[in-house]
C-alpha positions as CSV (number, residue, x, y, z in Angstrom):
1,M,0.2,0.2,0.0
2,E,3.0,2.4,0.6
3,D,4.1,1.7,-3.2
4,V,0.0,2.8,-4.4
5,A,0.6,5.8,-1.8
6,A,3.9,6.5,-3.5
7,I,2.9,6.2,-7.1
8,E,-0.6,7.7,-6.5
9,A,1.5,11.1,-5.4
10,L,3.5,11.6,-9.0
11,T,2.3,15.2,-9.8
12,D,3.5,13.6,-13.5
13,P,0.5,12.1,-14.6
14,R,2.2,10.5,-17.4
15,E,5.1,9.5,-15.4
16,R,2.3,8.2,-12.6
17,A,0.0,6.1,-15.5
18,L,3.6,4.7,-16.8
19,T,4.6,3.8,-13.0
20,A,1.5,2.4,-12.4
21,H,1.5,0.3,-15.8
22,Q,4.3,-1.3,-14.9
23,T,3.5,-2.4,-11.5
24,I,-0.1,-3.8,-12.5
25,D,2.5,-5.7,-15.2
26,G,4.9,-7.5,-13.0
27,L,2.3,-7.8,-10.3
28,Q,0.0,-10.0,-12.5
29,A,3.4,-11.7,-13.6
30,T,3.8,-12.5,-10.1
31,I,0.8,-13.8,-9.8
32,G,0.9,-15.8,-12.6
33,E,3.8,-17.8,-11.2
34,L,2.3,-18.1,-7.6
35,S,-0.5,-19.4,-8.9
36,R,1.7,-22.3,-10.8
37,I,3.3,-22.8,-7.8
38,R,0.1,-23.7,-6.0
39,R,-1.1,-25.4,-8.4
40,T,1.8,-27.6,-8.8
41,A,1.8,-28.4,-5.3
42,L,-2.2,-29.5,-4.7
43,E,-1.2,-31.5,-7.7
44,E,1.5,-33.1,-5.8
45,L,-0.7,-33.5,-2.9
46,L,-3.6,-34.9,-4.7
47,A,-0.8,-37.4,-5.8
48,A,0.3,-38.5,-2.3
49,N,-3.1,-39.6,-1.7
50,M,-4.4,-35.9,0.2
51,T,-8.7,-35.8,-1.2
52,Q,-9.7,-32.9,-2.4
53,T,-12.0,-31.9,1.0
54,Q,-8.7,-32.3,3.0
55,I,-6.9,-29.9,0.7
56,A,-10.0,-27.2,1.2
57,E,-9.5,-27.7,4.7
58,M,-6.2,-26.5,4.8
59,L,-6.8,-24.3,2.9
60,D,-10.0,-23.0,4.1
61,V,-11.9,-23.3,1.6
62,S,-14.6,-24.5,-0.3
63,R,-13.8,-27.8,-2.6
64,S,-15.2,-26.6,-5.4
65,R,-12.8,-24.2,-5.0
66,V,-9.9,-26.4,-4.7
67,S,-11.5,-27.8,-7.8
68,Q,-11.5,-24.6,-9.9
69,L,-8.0,-23.8,-8.5
70,L,-6.7,-27.0,-9.9
71,S,-7.7,-25.3,-13.7
72,A,-7.1,-22.4,-13.5
73,G,-4.0,-20.3,-14.4
74,T,-0.8,-20.2,-16.2
75,R,-0.4,-24.4,-16.7
76,P,2.5,-25.9,-13.9
77,E,4.6,-27.1,-17.4
78,R,5.9,-23.8,-18.9
79,A,7.8,-23.6,-15.7
80,F,10.2,-26.2,-17.6
81,L,10.9,-23.6,-20.5
82,G,11.0,-20.5,-18.4
83,T,8.9,-17.8,-16.4
84,G,8.7,-15.3,-18.6
85,K,9.2,-14.0,-22.7
86,L,11.7,-16.8,-24.0
87,T,14.2,-16.1,-26.4
88,L,16.1,-18.5,-28.4
89,A,19.6,-17.7,-29.3
90,I,20.2,-19.8,-32.6
91,G,23.8,-20.4,-33.8
92,G,23.9,-19.3,-37.6
93,K,26.7,-19.8,-40.1
94,F,27.9,-17.3,-42.8
95,E,25.9,-16.5,-46.5
96,V,27.7,-18.8,-49.4
97,G,29.0,-16.9,-52.3
98,R,28.4,-13.5,-51.5
99,S,31.0,-10.8,-50.3
100,D,28.7,-9.3,-47.5
101,P,28.2,-12.1,-46.2
102,G,25.4,-12.4,-42.9
103,A,25.0,-14.7,-40.9
104,V,21.8,-17.4,-41.6
105,L,19.9,-20.3,-40.1
106,S,20.1,-23.9,-41.3
107,A,15.6,-24.8,-42.6
108,E,15.8,-27.5,-39.7
109,A,17.4,-24.6,-36.9
110,F,14.1,-22.4,-37.7
111,A,12.1,-24.9,-37.7
112,A,13.1,-26.1,-34.2
113,Y,12.4,-22.6,-33.0
114,E,9.0,-22.6,-34.7
115,I,8.1,-25.6,-32.8
116,L,10.1,-23.7,-29.5
117,A,7.9,-21.1,-30.1
118,E,4.4,-23.0,-30.6
119,L,4.6,-25.0,-27.3
120,A,5.7,-21.5,-25.3
121,R,2.1,-19.7,-26.9
122,T,0.4,-23.0,-25.7
123,V,1.5,-22.6,-21.7
124,G,0.9,-18.6,-21.7
125,L,4.7,-17.8,-23.0
126,D,5.7,-15.3,-25.6
127,A,9.0,-16.3,-27.7
128,G,11.4,-14.7,-30.1
129,Y,14.0,-16.2,-31.8
130,E,18.3,-14.4,-32.1
131,V,20.9,-15.6,-34.5
132,V,24.5,-16.0,-32.8
133,P,27.0,-15.1,-36.1
134,P,30.0,-17.4,-36.4
135,P,32.5,-17.6,-34.0
136,G,29.3,-18.2,-32.2
137,H,29.4,-15.6,-28.8
138,V,26.5,-16.2,-27.3
139,H,25.4,-14.1,-24.5
140,L,24.0,-16.7,-21.9
141,N,24.0,-15.1,-17.9
142,R,19.7,-14.4,-18.8
143,S,16.6,-15.5,-17.7
144,N,14.5,-17.9,-20.1
145,L,16.8,-18.9,-22.3
146,V,16.8,-21.1,-24.9
147,V,19.9,-22.0,-26.6
148,L,20.0,-24.6,-30.1
149,T,23.0,-25.5,-32.5
150,N,26.1,-27.8,-31.0
151,P,29.5,-26.5,-30.2
152,R,30.6,-27.1,-33.3
153,L,28.8,-23.7,-34.0
154,L,28.5,-22.0,-30.9
155,P,32.2,-23.4,-29.8
156,F,32.3,-21.6,-25.4
157,L,28.9,-24.5,-25.1
158,S,31.8,-27.6,-25.5
159,Q,33.1,-25.8,-22.4
160,I,29.6,-25.2,-20.3
161,M,29.4,-28.6,-21.1
162,E,32.2,-29.7,-18.5
163,A,29.1,-29.0,-15.9
164,D,27.6,-32.2,-17.4
165,P,28.9,-34.8,-14.9
166,H,27.3,-37.4,-17.5
167,L,27.5,-36.0,-21.2
168,R,29.2,-33.9,-23.7
169,Y,30.3,-33.3,-26.9
170,V,33.6,-34.1,-27.8
171,E,35.2,-34.2,-30.9
172,D,37.8,-36.6,-33.1
173,D,39.3,-37.3,-36.0
174,R,35.3,-38.2,-37.2
175,G,33.7,-35.1,-36.0
176,W,31.6,-34.2,-32.8
177,F,29.6,-36.6,-31.2
178,I,28.2,-37.6,-27.5
179,K,29.9,-39.3,-25.2
180,E,29.4,-40.4,-21.3
181,P,32.4,-39.6,-19.7
182,D,32.3,-42.0,-17.1
183,S,31.1,-44.9,-19.1
184,G,33.2,-44.2,-22.2
185,K,29.7,-44.9,-24.4
186,E,29.9,-42.9,-27.6
187,Y,26.6,-41.5,-29.6
188,R,27.5,-40.5,-32.8
189,S,25.5,-40.4,-35.5
190,P,24.2,-42.4,-37.7
191,R,23.6,-39.9,-40.5
192,D,27.3,-39.6,-40.4
193,E,27.2,-43.8,-41.6
194,G,24.4,-42.6,-44.3
195,E,21.1,-43.2,-42.1
196,C,18.1,-41.3,-41.4
197,A,19.1,-40.8,-38.2
198,D,20.6,-38.3,-35.7
199,Y,21.6,-37.6,-32.3
200,G,20.1,-34.6,-30.3
201,Y,21.2,-33.2,-26.5
202,L,19.1,-32.0,-24.1
203,G,19.7,-30.5,-21.1
204,R,19.8,-27.6,-18.6
205,L,22.7,-25.9,-18.2
206,P,24.2,-23.4,-15.1
207,R,25.0,-20.2,-16.6
208,P,28.6,-19.1,-16.5
209,D,27.2,-16.1,-13.6
210,G,26.0,-19.3,-11.1
211,K,22.7,-16.8,-11.2
212,G,20.4,-19.6,-12.6
213,S,20.2,-21.9,-15.6
214,F,19.7,-22.3,-19.1
215,L,17.7,-24.8,-21.5
216,Y,20.4,-26.1,-23.8
217,I,19.1,-28.6,-27.5
218,A,21.9,-29.6,-29.8
219,G,21.3,-32.2,-32.9
220,T,25.2,-33.2,-34.1
221,H,23.8,-32.7,-37.0
222,A,20.4,-29.7,-38.0
223,Q,18.6,-33.1,-37.9
224,G,19.2,-33.9,-34.4
225,T,18.2,-29.8,-33.2
226,L,14.6,-30.6,-34.7
227,G,14.5,-33.8,-33.4
228,T,14.7,-32.7,-30.4
229,A,12.9,-29.5,-29.8
230,R,9.8,-32.2,-31.3
231,Y,10.9,-34.2,-28.4
232,V,10.3,-31.8,-25.7
233,A,7.4,-30.5,-27.6
234,D,5.4,-33.9,-27.1
235,N,6.5,-34.4,-23.7
236,L,6.6,-31.4,-21.9
237,P,4.5,-32.4,-18.9
238,E,6.4,-35.5,-18.5
239,L,9.5,-33.6,-18.3
240,Y,8.3,-31.0,-15.5
241,R,6.4,-33.8,-13.6
242,E,9.9,-36.1,-13.5
243,L,12.7,-33.0,-13.1
244,K,10.2,-29.5,-12.2
245,T,13.6,-26.7,-13.0
246,R,16.5,-29.1,-11.8
247,R,19.4,-29.2,-14.2
248,F,19.7,-32.3,-16.4
249,S,20.6,-34.2,-19.1
250,A,18.9,-36.6,-21.7
251,V,20.0,-38.3,-25.5
252,V,17.8,-38.3,-27.6
253,L,17.6,-40.7,-31.3
254,C,15.8,-38.5,-34.3
255,K,14.7,-40.1,-37.0
256,Y,13.9,-38.3,-39.9
257,D,12.8,-38.9,-43.7
258,V,14.4,-39.9,-46.0
259,K,13.1,-37.5,-49.0
260,D,12.4,-34.1,-46.5
261,R,14.9,-34.3,-43.9
262,R,12.7,-31.4,-42.0
263,K,10.3,-34.3,-41.5
264,I,10.6,-36.1,-38.2
265,L,9.7,-39.5,-37.9
266,S,10.5,-40.3,-34.3
267,A,12.2,-38.7,-31.5
268,E,13.1,-41.0,-28.6
269,R,15.2,-40.8,-25.9
270,V,17.9,-43.8,-25.3
271,T,19.7,-42.3,-21.8
272,P,18.0,-42.1,-18.4
273,L,16.9,-38.7,-17.8
274,F,20.5,-37.9,-15.7
275,K,19.8,-36.1,-13.3
276,H,22.8,-33.2,-11.9
277,E,23.5,-32.7,-8.3
278,S,22.5,-28.8,-7.5
């Protein structure tokens, strides 16, 4: 109420309107996130065999109000993606055959963005993208960030992936591949052997500033990035239920059409959801 009184005391009507508008937007965003947190907690209580009647007594509301709370507000699984407008940072390549080449995206990388942007909209989030030109200096210290494409285009990500105790991209004389450091198991892209399939990495990694994390989706080739984005879209509720917003990683096998490489036929996880220590 002190803030309200301070805003009302502003003499300039433009400043008063702008301040009130920005404050309302901030409060509405906070209310939305608190509603999501409450709904998730109520669903966990129900899963633990607590009845809606018992929850109503705990909250001092009616049973019908509990039903409303369980169906209202934003979908809890949106927190897997973020809490506000998403930025999808996508590694680009320089155009060939031009004296002043600009950075462009592969058709598969942009299709992956479209899948994730549509997914974000279905859970109440906006999304936009930015092209990260060579040599791939992507700014990671920001909220609501999703990074697409592998360390071949974004070299700094290979260093960030060293925080993943279970999986990482490495390179040898045969090219890039995903490896389990402890076991030595390798996930080399079937596409390199002429098959219509690719592996993708899916994980949540720490920001360099230590103030949060970002979602990372990277195929060994572009089809792996696209297929892994499709896997997230098809499995978002399950991913959130299992992981919430904790750090993790997994490998996804993506199969695509022989005639249309942007047509994903299947995207299946081939490793556990490796949960990282906090």
